[in-house]
PyMOL Python script that loads the backbone (N, CA, C, O; Angstrom):
from pymol import cmd

cmd.read_pdbstr("""\
ATOM      1  N   MET A   1     116.443  80.894 109.275  1.00  0.00           N
ATOM      2  CA  MET A   1     115.477  81.182 110.275  1.00  0.00           C
ATOM      3  C   MET A   1     115.768  80.368 111.533  1.00  0.00           C
ATOM      4  O   MET A   1     115.467  80.789 112.650  1.00  0.00           O
ATOM      5  N   LEU A   2     116.348  79.218 111.329  1.00  0.00           N
ATOM      6  CA  LEU A   2     116.662  78.378 112.475  1.00  0.00           C
ATOM      7  C   LEU A   2     117.840  78.947 113.243  1.00  0.00           C
ATOM      8  O   LEU A   2     118.765  79.509 112.658  1.00  0.00           O
ATOM      9  N   GLY A   3     117.796  78.797 114.543  1.00  0.00           N
ATOM     10  CA  GLY A   3     118.898  79.247 115.366  1.00  0.00           C
ATOM     11  C   GLY A   3     118.811  80.691 115.792  1.00  0.00           C
ATOM     12  O   GLY A   3     119.693  81.166 116.508  1.00  0.00           O
ATOM     13  N   ARG A   4     117.791  81.404 115.384  1.00  0.00           N
ATOM     14  CA  ARG A   4     117.627  82.798 115.795  1.00  0.00           C
ATOM     15  C   ARG A   4     116.845  82.849 117.095  1.00  0.00           C
ATOM     16  O   ARG A   4     115.886  82.103 117.290  1.00  0.00           O
ATOM     17  N   ARG A   5     117.262  83.724 117.966  1.00  0.00           N
ATOM     18  CA  ARG A   5     116.545  83.887 119.231  1.00  0.00           C
ATOM     19  C   ARG A   5     115.268  84.708 119.048  1.00  0.00           C
ATOM     20  O   ARG A   5     114.257  84.452 119.702  1.00  0.00           O
ATOM     21  N   THR A   6     115.323  85.676 118.170  1.00  0.00           N
ATOM     22  CA  THR A   6     114.152  86.511 117.917  1.00  0.00           C
ATOM     23  C   THR A   6     113.993  86.709 116.418  1.00  0.00           C
ATOM     24  O   THR A   6     114.954  86.613 115.654  1.00  0.00           O
ATOM     25  N   LEU A   7     112.773  86.983 116.020  1.00  0.00           N
ATOM     26  CA  LEU A   7     112.485  87.302 114.625  1.00  0.00           C
ATOM     27  C   LEU A   7     111.986  88.736 114.572  1.00  0.00           C
ATOM     28  O   LEU A   7     111.146  89.144 115.374  1.00  0.00           O
ATOM     29  N   ASN A   8     112.501  89.476 113.641  1.00  0.00           N
ATOM     30  CA  ASN A   8     112.017  90.835 113.445  1.00  0.00           C
ATOM     31  C   ASN A   8     111.530  90.986 112.020  1.00  0.00           C
ATOM     32  O   ASN A   8     111.572  90.030 111.246  1.00  0.00           O
ATOM     33  N   LYS A   9     111.073  92.163 111.667  1.00  0.00           N
ATOM     34  CA  LYS A   9     110.480  92.340 110.340  1.00  0.00           C
ATOM     35  C   LYS A   9     111.472  92.141 109.206  1.00  0.00           C
ATOM     36  O   LYS A   9     111.059  91.915 108.068  1.00  0.00           O
ATOM     37  N   ASP A  10     112.757  92.218 109.479  1.00  0.00           N
ATOM     38  CA  ASP A  10     113.747  92.029 108.424  1.00  0.00           C
ATOM     39  C   ASP A  10     114.369  90.636 108.406  1.00  0.00           C
ATOM     40  O   ASP A  10     115.337  90.403 107.683  1.00  0.00           O
ATOM     41  N   SER A  11     113.832  89.719 109.185  1.00  0.00           N
ATOM     42  CA  SER A  11     114.399  88.372 109.249  1.00  0.00           C
ATOM     43  C   SER A  11     114.396  87.688 107.890  1.00  0.00           C
ATOM     44  O   SER A  11     115.383  87.057 107.512  1.00  0.00           O
ATOM     45  N   LEU A  12     113.292  87.807 107.149  1.00  0.00           N
ATOM     46  CA  LEU A  12     113.232  87.170 105.839  1.00  0.00           C
ATOM     47  C   LEU A  12     114.140  87.864 104.840  1.00  0.00           C
ATOM     48  O   LEU A  12     114.723  87.210 103.976  1.00  0.00           O
ATOM     49  N   VAL A  13     114.267  89.173 104.947  1.00  0.00           N
ATOM     50  CA  VAL A  13     115.177  89.898 104.061  1.00  0.00           C
ATOM     51  C   VAL A  13     116.598  89.389 104.280  1.00  0.00           C
ATOM     52  O   VAL A  13     117.348  89.196 103.323  1.00  0.00           O
ATOM     53  N   ASP A  14     116.958  89.174 105.526  1.00  0.00           N
ATOM     54  CA  ASP A  14     118.279  88.627 105.827  1.00  0.00           C
ATOM     55  C   ASP A  14     118.459  87.257 105.185  1.00  0.00           C
ATOM     56  O   ASP A  14     119.550  86.919 104.725  1.00  0.00           O
ATOM     57  N   LEU A  15     117.385  86.470 105.155  1.00  0.00           N
ATOM     58  CA  LEU A  15     117.457  85.115 104.634  1.00  0.00           C
ATOM     59  C   LEU A  15     117.665  85.099 103.121  1.00  0.00           C
ATOM     60  O   LEU A  15     118.573  84.425 102.634  1.00  0.00           O
ATOM     61  N   TYR A  16     116.843  85.826 102.374  1.00  0.00           N
ATOM     62  CA  TYR A  16     116.954  85.764 100.920  1.00  0.00           C
ATOM     63  C   TYR A  16     117.597  86.996 100.302  1.00  0.00           C
ATOM     64  O   TYR A  16     117.647  87.117  99.078  1.00  0.00           O
ATOM     65  N   GLY A  17     118.076  87.888 101.109  1.00  0.00           N
ATOM     66  CA  GLY A  17     118.715  89.086 100.578  1.00  0.00           C
ATOM     67  C   GLY A  17     119.986  88.815  99.800  1.00  0.00           C
ATOM     68  O   GLY A  17     120.368  89.605  98.937  1.00  0.00           O
ATOM     69  N   THR A  18     120.644  87.706 100.097  1.00  0.00           N
ATOM     70  CA  THR A  18     121.890  87.377  99.411  1.00  0.00           C
ATOM     71  C   THR A  18     121.695  86.360  98.287  1.00  0.00           C
ATOM     72  O   THR A  18     122.666  85.935  97.661  1.00  0.00           O
ATOM     73  N   VAL A  19     120.451  85.969  98.029  1.00  0.00           N
ATOM     74  CA  VAL A  19     120.176  85.023  96.952  1.00  0.00           C
ATOM     75  C   VAL A  19     120.504  85.680  95.622  1.00  0.00           C
ATOM     76  O   VAL A  19     120.087  86.808  95.356  1.00  0.00           O
ATOM     77  N   GLN A  20     121.239  84.983  94.805  1.00  0.00           N
ATOM     78  CA  GLN A  20     121.606  85.506  93.489  1.00  0.00           C
ATOM     79  C   GLN A  20     120.691  84.904  92.431  1.00  0.00           C
ATOM     80  O   GLN A  20     120.652  83.683  92.282  1.00  0.00           O
ATOM     81  N   PRO A  21     119.952  85.734  91.692  1.00  0.00           N
ATOM     82  CA  PRO A  21     119.074  85.206  90.648  1.00  0.00           C
ATOM     83  C   PRO A  21     119.892  84.621  89.494  1.00  0.00           C
ATOM     84  O   PRO A  21     120.979  85.106  89.180  1.00  0.00           O
ATOM     85  N   LEU A  22     119.362  83.589  88.883  1.00  0.00           N
ATOM     86  CA  LEU A  22     120.018  82.959  87.744  1.00  0.00           C
ATOM     87  C   LEU A  22     119.424  83.478  86.441  1.00  0.00           C
ATOM     88  O   LEU A  22     118.231  83.772  86.369  1.00  0.00           O
ATOM     89  N   ASP A  23     120.230  83.585  85.448  1.00  0.00           N
ATOM     90  CA  ASP A  23     119.789  83.951  84.100  1.00  0.00           C
ATOM     91  C   ASP A  23     119.017  85.272  84.070  1.00  0.00           C
ATOM     92  O   ASP A  23     118.060  85.403  83.308  1.00  0.00           O
ATOM     93  N   GLY A  24     119.411  86.238  84.874  1.00  0.00           N
ATOM     94  CA  GLY A  24     118.762  87.537  84.848  1.00  0.00           C
ATOM     95  C   GLY A  24     117.351  87.534  85.405  1.00  0.00           C
ATOM     96  O   GLY A  24     116.579  88.454  85.135  1.00  0.00           O
ATOM     97  N   ALA A  25     117.001  86.511  86.179  1.00  0.00           N
ATOM     98  CA  ALA A  25     115.659  86.434  86.753  1.00  0.00           C
ATOM     99  C   ALA A  25     115.444  87.588  87.741  1.00  0.00           C
ATOM    100  O   ALA A  25     116.398  88.221  88.193  1.00  0.00           O
ATOM    101  N   LEU A  26     114.205  87.838  88.057  1.00  0.00           N
ATOM    102  CA  LEU A  26     113.868  88.903  88.984  1.00  0.00           C
ATOM    103  C   LEU A  26     114.392  88.604  90.379  1.00  0.00           C
ATOM    104  O   LEU A  26     114.461  87.449  90.799  1.00  0.00           O
ATOM    105  N   ARG A  27     114.756  89.652  91.083  1.00  0.00           N
ATOM    106  CA  ARG A  27     115.194  89.503  92.469  1.00  0.00           C
ATOM    107  C   ARG A  27     113.970  89.377  93.372  1.00  0.00           C
ATOM    108  O   ARG A  27     112.910  89.936  93.089  1.00  0.00           O
ATOM    109  N   ILE A  28     114.135  88.648  94.441  1.00  0.00           N
ATOM    110  CA  ILE A  28     113.066  88.502  95.425  1.00  0.00           C
ATOM    111  C   ILE A  28     112.936  89.807  96.188  1.00  0.00           C
ATOM    112  O   ILE A  28     113.924  90.337  96.696  1.00  0.00           O
ATOM    113  N   GLN A  29     111.722  90.324  96.269  1.00  0.00           N
ATOM    114  CA  GLN A  29     111.468  91.577  96.975  1.00  0.00           C
ATOM    115  C   GLN A  29     110.399  91.328  98.034  1.00  0.00           C
ATOM    116  O   GLN A  29     109.279  90.930  97.715  1.00  0.00           O
ATOM    117  N   GLN A  30     110.747  91.563  99.278  1.00  0.00           N
ATOM    118  CA  GLN A  30     109.854  91.276 100.385  1.00  0.00           C
ATOM    119  C   GLN A  30     108.510  91.992 100.237  1.00  0.00           C
ATOM    120  O   GLN A  30     107.463  91.380 100.449  1.00  0.00           O
ATOM    121  N   GLY A  31     108.523  93.246  99.885  1.00  0.00           N
ATOM    122  CA  GLY A  31     107.281  93.994  99.741  1.00  0.00           C
ATOM    123  C   GLY A  31     106.344  93.397  98.712  1.00  0.00           C
ATOM    124  O   GLY A  31     105.132  93.336  98.921  1.00  0.00           O
ATOM    125  N   ARG A  32     106.912  92.955  97.596  1.00  0.00           N
ATOM    126  CA  ARG A  32     106.087  92.347  96.553  1.00  0.00           C
ATOM    127  C   ARG A  32     105.509  91.026  97.011  1.00  0.00           C
ATOM    128  O   ARG A  32     104.345  90.734  96.737  1.00  0.00           O
ATOM    129  N   LEU A  33     106.299  90.221  97.703  1.00  0.00           N
ATOM    130  CA  LEU A  33     105.796  88.953  98.227  1.00  0.00           C
ATOM    131  C   LEU A  33     104.662  89.195  99.216  1.00  0.00           C
ATOM    132  O   LEU A  33     103.640  88.510  99.180  1.00  0.00           O
ATOM    133  N   ARG A  34     104.848  90.165 100.091  1.00  0.00           N
ATOM    134  CA  ARG A  34     103.833  90.471 101.097  1.00  0.00           C
ATOM    135  C   ARG A  34     102.568  90.983 100.433  1.00  0.00           C
ATOM    136  O   ARG A  34     101.467  90.582 100.812  1.00  0.00           O
ATOM    137  N   ASN A  35     102.704  91.858  99.453  1.00  0.00           N
ATOM    138  CA  ASN A  35     101.523  92.380  98.765  1.00  0.00           C
ATOM    139  C   ASN A  35     100.781  91.291  98.008  1.00  0.00           C
ATOM    140  O   ASN A  35      99.551  91.297  97.965  1.00  0.00           O
ATOM    141  N   THR A  36     101.505  90.362  97.416  1.00  0.00           N
ATOM    142  CA  THR A  36     100.864  89.246  96.719  1.00  0.00           C
ATOM    143  C   THR A  36     100.093  88.388  97.713  1.00  0.00           C
ATOM    144  O   THR A  36      98.972  87.962  97.437  1.00  0.00           O
ATOM    145  N   TRP A  37     100.694  88.137  98.866  1.00  0.00           N
ATOM    146  CA  TRP A  37     100.036  87.358  99.914  1.00  0.00           C
ATOM    147  C   TRP A  37      98.771  88.077 100.392  1.00  0.00           C
ATOM    148  O   TRP A  37      97.717  87.456 100.529  1.00  0.00           O
ATOM    149  N   LEU A  38      98.875  89.381 100.644  1.00  0.00           N
ATOM    150  CA  LEU A  38      97.714  90.143 101.105  1.00  0.00           C
ATOM    151  C   LEU A  38      96.604  90.152 100.048  1.00  0.00           C
ATOM    152  O   LEU A  38      95.433  89.974 100.383  1.00  0.00           O
ATOM    153  N   ALA A  39      96.960  90.356  98.789  1.00  0.00           N
ATOM    154  CA  ALA A  39      95.963  90.376  97.716  1.00  0.00           C
ATOM    155  C   ALA A  39      95.267  89.025  97.600  1.00  0.00           C
ATOM    156  O   ALA A  39      94.061  88.963  97.360  1.00  0.00           O
ATOM    157  N   THR A  40      96.019  87.955  97.769  1.00  0.00           N
ATOM    158  CA  THR A  40      95.426  86.616  97.732  1.00  0.00           C
ATOM    159  C   THR A  40      94.425  86.444  98.868  1.00  0.00           C
ATOM    160  O   THR A  40      93.330  85.923  98.655  1.00  0.00           O
ATOM    161  N   LEU A  41      94.792  86.878 100.072  1.00  0.00           N
ATOM    162  CA  LEU A  41      93.876  86.792 101.207  1.00  0.00           C
ATOM    163  C   LEU A  41      92.622  87.620 100.969  1.00  0.00           C
ATOM    164  O   LEU A  41      91.523  87.210 101.342  1.00  0.00           O
ATOM    165  N   MET A  42      92.783  88.778 100.351  1.00  0.00           N
ATOM    166  CA  MET A  42      91.646  89.660 100.110  1.00  0.00           C
ATOM    167  C   MET A  42      90.644  89.057  99.124  1.00  0.00           C
ATOM    168  O   MET A  42      89.478  89.453  99.111  1.00  0.00           O
ATOM    169  N   CYS A  43      91.082  88.112  98.307  1.00  0.00           N
ATOM    170  CA  CYS A  43      90.198  87.460  97.341  1.00  0.00           C
ATOM    171  C   CYS A  43      89.482  86.252  97.933  1.00  0.00           C
ATOM    172  O   CYS A  43      88.651  85.635  97.267  1.00  0.00           O
ATOM    173  N   GLU A  44      89.793  85.919  99.158  1.00  0.00           N
ATOM    174  CA  GLU A  44      89.184  84.774  99.828  1.00  0.00           C
ATOM    175  C   GLU A  44      88.151  85.255 100.843  1.00  0.00           C
ATOM    176  O   GLU A  44      88.191  86.410 101.266  1.00  0.00           O
ATOM    177  N   PRO A  45      87.233  84.385 101.233  1.00  0.00           N
ATOM    178  CA  PRO A  45      86.235  84.782 102.238  1.00  0.00           C
ATOM    179  C   PRO A  45      86.818  84.758 103.654  1.00  0.00           C
ATOM    180  O   PRO A  45      86.434  83.940 104.490  1.00  0.00           O
ATOM    181  N   ILE A  46      87.741  85.664 103.896  1.00  0.00           N
ATOM    182  CA  ILE A  46      88.427  85.760 105.187  1.00  0.00           C
ATOM    183  C   ILE A  46      88.044  87.100 105.800  1.00  0.00           C
ATOM    184  O   ILE A  46      88.092  88.124 105.118  1.00  0.00           O
ATOM    185  N   PRO A  47      87.665  87.113 107.077  1.00  0.00           N
ATOM    186  CA  PRO A  47      87.294  88.387 107.712  1.00  0.00           C
ATOM    187  C   PRO A  47      88.436  89.401 107.668  1.00  0.00           C
ATOM    188  O   PRO A  47      89.608  89.052 107.812  1.00  0.00           O
ATOM    189  N   LEU A  48      88.064  90.653 107.466  1.00  0.00           N
ATOM    190  CA  LEU A  48      89.042  91.736 107.403  1.00  0.00           C
ATOM    191  C   LEU A  48      89.907  91.768 108.661  1.00  0.00           C
ATOM    192  O   LEU A  48      91.121  91.954 108.573  1.00  0.00           O
ATOM    193  N   ALA A  49      89.301  91.590 109.815  1.00  0.00           N
ATOM    194  CA  ALA A  49      90.048  91.631 111.076  1.00  0.00           C
ATOM    195  C   ALA A  49      91.127  90.541 111.113  1.00  0.00           C
ATOM    196  O   ALA A  49      92.210  90.754 111.657  1.00  0.00           O
ATOM    197  N   ALA A  50      90.827  89.383 110.538  1.00  0.00           N
ATOM    198  CA  ALA A  50      91.806  88.298 110.517  1.00  0.00           C
ATOM    199  C   ALA A  50      92.992  88.647 109.618  1.00  0.00           C
ATOM    200  O   ALA A  50      94.138  88.355 109.959  1.00  0.00           O
ATOM    201  N   ILE A  51      92.719  89.264 108.485  1.00  0.00           N
ATOM    202  CA  ILE A  51      93.796  89.673 107.576  1.00  0.00           C
ATOM    203  C   ILE A  51      94.676  90.732 108.236  1.00  0.00           C
ATOM    204  O   ILE A  51      95.903  90.650 108.194  1.00  0.00           O
ATOM    205  N   LEU A  52      94.035  91.722 108.842  1.00  0.00           N
ATOM    206  CA  LEU A  52      94.796  92.786 109.509  1.00  0.00           C
ATOM    207  C   LEU A  52      95.677  92.207 110.610  1.00  0.00           C
ATOM    208  O   LEU A  52      96.842  92.584 110.731  1.00  0.00           O
ATOM    209  N   HIS A  53      95.136  91.303 111.406  1.00  0.00           N
ATOM    210  CA  HIS A  53      95.905  90.700 112.498  1.00  0.00           C
ATOM    211  C   HIS A  53      97.077  89.875 111.952  1.00  0.00           C
ATOM    212  O   HIS A  53      98.206  90.001 112.427  1.00  0.00           O
ATOM    213  N   ALA A  54      96.801  89.031 110.950  1.00  0.00           N
ATOM    214  CA  ALA A  54      97.847  88.171 110.390  1.00  0.00           C
ATOM    215  C   ALA A  54      98.974  88.995 109.770  1.00  0.00           C
ATOM    216  O   ALA A  54     100.140  88.603 109.823  1.00  0.00           O
ATOM    217  N   ALA A  55      98.619  90.140 109.181  1.00  0.00           N
ATOM    218  CA  ALA A  55      99.614  90.986 108.528  1.00  0.00           C
ATOM    219  C   ALA A  55     100.272  91.967 109.488  1.00  0.00           C
ATOM    220  O   ALA A  55     101.235  92.642 109.124  1.00  0.00           O
ATOM    221  N   GLY A  56      99.760  92.049 110.707  1.00  0.00           N
ATOM    222  CA  GLY A  56     100.323  92.990 111.670  1.00  0.00           C
ATOM    223  C   GLY A  56      99.996  94.431 111.340  1.00  0.00           C
ATOM    224  O   GLY A  56     100.763  95.338 111.664  1.00  0.00           O
ATOM    225  N   LEU A  57      98.861  94.645 110.697  1.00  0.00           N
ATOM    226  CA  LEU A  57      98.448  95.994 110.301  1.00  0.00           C
ATOM    227  C   LEU A  57      97.511  96.591 111.339  1.00  0.00           C
ATOM    228  O   LEU A  57      96.711  95.880 111.947  1.00  0.00           O
ATOM    229  N   GLN A  58      97.615  97.895 111.538  1.00  0.00           N
ATOM    230  CA  GLN A  58      96.742  98.603 112.464  1.00  0.00           C
ATOM    231  C   GLN A  58      95.539  99.213 111.753  1.00  0.00           C
ATOM    232  O   GLN A  58      94.514  99.487 112.377  1.00  0.00           O
ATOM    233  N   SER A  59      95.668  99.425 110.445  1.00  0.00           N
ATOM    234  CA  SER A  59      94.566  99.989 109.668  1.00  0.00           C
ATOM    235  C   SER A  59      94.507  99.267 108.321  1.00  0.00           C
ATOM    236  O   SER A  59      95.408  98.509 107.959  1.00  0.00           O
ATOM    237  N   ALA A  60      93.432  99.522 107.602  1.00  0.00           N
ATOM    238  CA  ALA A  60      93.234  98.868 106.308  1.00  0.00           C
ATOM    239  C   ALA A  60      93.787  99.686 105.150  1.00  0.00           C
ATOM    240  O   ALA A  60      93.468  99.402 103.995  1.00  0.00           O
ATOM    241  N   ARG A  61      94.591 100.674 105.424  1.00  0.00           N
ATOM    242  CA  ARG A  61      95.107 101.540 104.361  1.00  0.00           C
ATOM    243  C   ARG A  61      95.862 100.750 103.287  1.00  0.00           C
ATOM    244  O   ARG A  61      95.641 100.954 102.094  1.00  0.00           O
ATOM    245  N   THR A  62      96.740  99.860 103.709  1.00  0.00           N
ATOM    246  CA  THR A  62      97.489  99.043 102.747  1.00  0.00           C
ATOM    247  C   THR A  62      96.543  98.214 101.896  1.00  0.00           C
ATOM    248  O   THR A  62      96.741  98.077 100.689  1.00  0.00           O
ATOM    249  N   LEU A  63      95.511  97.660 102.528  1.00  0.00           N
ATOM    250  CA  LEU A  63      94.557  96.834 101.792  1.00  0.00           C
ATOM    251  C   LEU A  63      93.781  97.667 100.781  1.00  0.00           C
ATOM    252  O   LEU A  63      93.511  97.206  99.671  1.00  0.00           O
ATOM    253  N   SER A  64      93.425  98.877 101.155  1.00  0.00           N
ATOM    254  CA  SER A  64      92.690  99.721 100.211  1.00  0.00           C
ATOM    255  C   SER A  64      93.563 100.094  99.017  1.00  0.00           C
ATOM    256  O   SER A  64      93.055 100.238  97.905  1.00  0.00           O
ATOM    257  N   GLU A  65      94.853 100.250  99.226  1.00  0.00           N
ATOM    258  CA  GLU A  65      95.760 100.541  98.114  1.00  0.00           C
ATOM    259  C   GLU A  65      95.915  99.337  97.193  1.00  0.00           C
ATOM    260  O   GLU A  65      96.049  99.493  95.979  1.00  0.00           O
ATOM    261  N   LEU A  66      95.897  98.136  97.766  1.00  0.00           N
ATOM    262  CA  LEU A  66      96.027  96.923  96.959  1.00  0.00           C
ATOM    263  C   LEU A  66      94.742  96.588  96.210  1.00  0.00           C
ATOM    264  O   LEU A  66      94.786  95.901  95.190  1.00  0.00           O
ATOM    265  N   ALA A  67      93.607  97.058  96.696  1.00  0.00           N
ATOM    266  CA  ALA A  67      92.312  96.721  96.096  1.00  0.00           C
ATOM    267  C   ALA A  67      92.249  97.095  94.615  1.00  0.00           C
ATOM    268  O   ALA A  67      91.548  96.439  93.843  1.00  0.00           O
ATOM    269  N   ALA A  68      92.959  98.121  94.219  1.00  0.00           N
ATOM    270  CA  ALA A  68      92.953  98.537  92.808  1.00  0.00           C
ATOM    271  C   ALA A  68      93.543  97.469  91.890  1.00  0.00           C
ATOM    272  O   ALA A  68      93.286  97.484  90.686  1.00  0.00           O
ATOM    273  N   TYR A  69      94.328  96.546  92.436  1.00  0.00           N
ATOM    274  CA  TYR A  69      94.993  95.534  91.621  1.00  0.00           C
ATOM    275  C   TYR A  69      94.295  94.187  91.668  1.00  0.00           C
ATOM    276  O   TYR A  69      94.771  93.228  91.060  1.00  0.00           O
ATOM    277  N   LEU A  70      93.183  94.093  92.371  1.00  0.00           N
ATOM    278  CA  LEU A  70      92.443  92.838  92.478  1.00  0.00           C
ATOM    279  C   LEU A  70      91.561  92.645  91.258  1.00  0.00           C
ATOM    280  O   LEU A  70      91.181  93.615  90.602  1.00  0.00           O
ATOM    281  N   PRO A  71      91.232  91.390  90.951  1.00  0.00           N
ATOM    282  CA  PRO A  71      90.324  91.148  89.830  1.00  0.00           C
ATOM    283  C   PRO A  71      88.975  91.831  90.092  1.00  0.00           C
ATOM    284  O   PRO A  71      88.494  91.876  91.224  1.00  0.00           O
ATOM    285  N   ALA A  72      88.395  92.345  89.045  1.00  0.00           N
ATOM    286  CA  ALA A  72      87.106  93.025  89.179  1.00  0.00           C
ATOM    287  C   ALA A  72      86.013  92.011  89.505  1.00  0.00           C
ATOM    288  O   ALA A  72      86.022  90.887  89.002  1.00  0.00           O
ATOM    289  N   LEU A  73      85.087  92.417  90.340  1.00  0.00           N
ATOM    290  CA  LEU A  73      83.943  91.593  90.693  1.00  0.00           C
ATOM    291  C   LEU A  73      82.793  91.996  89.788  1.00  0.00           C
ATOM    292  O   LEU A  73      82.464  93.176  89.673  1.00  0.00           O
ATOM    293  N   ALA A  74      82.184  91.008  89.146  1.00  0.00           N
ATOM    294  CA  ALA A  74      81.049  91.305  88.274  1.00  0.00           C
ATOM    295  C   ALA A  74      79.931  91.927  89.100  1.00  0.00           C
ATOM    296  O   ALA A  74      79.619  91.448  90.190  1.00  0.00           O
ATOM    297  N   VAL A  75      79.330  92.989  88.584  1.00  0.00           N
ATOM    298  CA  VAL A  75      78.296  93.722  89.310  1.00  0.00           C
ATOM    299  C   VAL A  75      77.146  92.803  89.709  1.00  0.00           C
ATOM    300  O   VAL A  75      76.621  92.919  90.816  1.00  0.00           O
ATOM    301  N   ASP A  76      76.749  91.890  88.822  1.00  0.00           N
ATOM    302  CA  ASP A  76      75.614  91.017  89.134  1.00  0.00           C
ATOM    303  C   ASP A  76      75.945  89.953  90.175  1.00  0.00           C
ATOM    304  O   ASP A  76      75.028  89.365  90.748  1.00  0.00           O
ATOM    305  N   SER A  77      77.229  89.686  90.440  1.00  0.00           N
ATOM    306  CA  SER A  77      77.589  88.688  91.448  1.00  0.00           C
ATOM    307  C   SER A  77      77.844  89.304  92.822  1.00  0.00           C
ATOM    308  O   SER A  77      78.024  88.580  93.800  1.00  0.00           O
ATOM    309  N   ALA A  78      77.859  90.637  92.901  1.00  0.00           N
ATOM    310  CA  ALA A  78      78.126  91.287  94.185  1.00  0.00           C
ATOM    311  C   ALA A  78      77.110  90.922  95.263  1.00  0.00           C
ATOM    312  O   ALA A  78      77.522  90.601  96.378  1.00  0.00           O
ATOM    313  N   PRO A  79      75.792  90.953  94.987  1.00  0.00           N
ATOM    314  CA  PRO A  79      74.842  90.580  96.037  1.00  0.00           C
ATOM    315  C   PRO A  79      75.044  89.155  96.552  1.00  0.00           C
ATOM    316  O   PRO A  79      74.920  88.907  97.751  1.00  0.00           O
ATOM    317  N   LYS A  80      75.354  88.212  95.650  1.00  0.00           N
ATOM    318  CA  LYS A  80      75.595  86.835  96.088  1.00  0.00           C
ATOM    319  C   LYS A  80      76.838  86.763  96.951  1.00  0.00           C
ATOM    320  O   LYS A  80      76.854  86.043  97.950  1.00  0.00           O
ATOM    321  N   SER A  81      77.878  87.495  96.587  1.00  0.00           N
ATOM    322  CA  SER A  81      79.109  87.508  97.376  1.00  0.00           C
ATOM    323  C   SER A  81      78.859  88.040  98.776  1.00  0.00           C
ATOM    324  O   SER A  81      79.405  87.525  99.752  1.00  0.00           O
ATOM    325  N   LEU A  82      78.032  89.072  98.872  1.00  0.00           N
ATOM    326  CA  LEU A  82      77.726  89.646 100.175  1.00  0.00           C
ATOM    327  C   LEU A  82      76.941  88.692 101.048  1.00  0.00           C
ATOM    328  O   LEU A  82      77.039  88.749 102.274  1.00  0.00           O
ATOM    329  N   ARG A  83      76.157  87.809 100.428  1.00  0.00           N
ATOM    330  CA  ARG A  83      75.396  86.813 101.189  1.00  0.00           C
ATOM    331  C   ARG A  83      76.250  85.596 101.514  1.00  0.00           C
ATOM    332  O   ARG A  83      75.802  84.715 102.247  1.00  0.00           O
ATOM    333  N   GLY A  84      77.476  85.525 100.986  1.00  0.00           N
ATOM    334  CA  GLY A  84      78.333  84.378 101.232  1.00  0.00           C
ATOM    335  C   GLY A  84      78.121  83.237 100.265  1.00  0.00           C
ATOM    336  O   GLY A  84      78.653  82.146 100.470  1.00  0.00           O
ATOM    337  N   ALA A  85      77.353  83.467  99.215  1.00  0.00           N
ATOM    338  CA  ALA A  85      77.121  82.437  98.202  1.00  0.00           C
ATOM    339  C   ALA A  85      78.277  82.421  97.220  1.00  0.00           C
ATOM    340  O   ALA A  85      78.980  83.418  97.058  1.00  0.00           O
ATOM    341  N   ALA A  86      78.468  81.294  96.573  1.00  0.00           N
ATOM    342  CA  ALA A  86      79.556  81.168  95.594  1.00  0.00           C
ATOM    343  C   ALA A  86      79.200  81.767  94.269  1.00  0.00           C
ATOM    344  O   ALA A  86      80.010  81.741  93.342  1.00  0.00           O
TER     345      ALA A  86
END
""", "prot")
cmd.dss("prot")
cmd.show_as("cartoon", "prot")
cmd.util.cbc("prot")
cmd.orient("prot")
């Protein structure tokens, strides 16, 4: 990453694209890393607009697709979550 004049969406792919996994370990996949990061943010009390901005997204479509993989929220805790209570 150092020494680059500009960063584009494939900068990280360039960085770890040549990494060789040891012992048959999984390869690093940018999309999976990004989705894990987004899912983690979605589980925190972070405004939707902040997540969209940080991820460079114009719509919440990606987030709605990831929502199916998030831990389920207990029905009885939903009202407390909406009020910002723990």
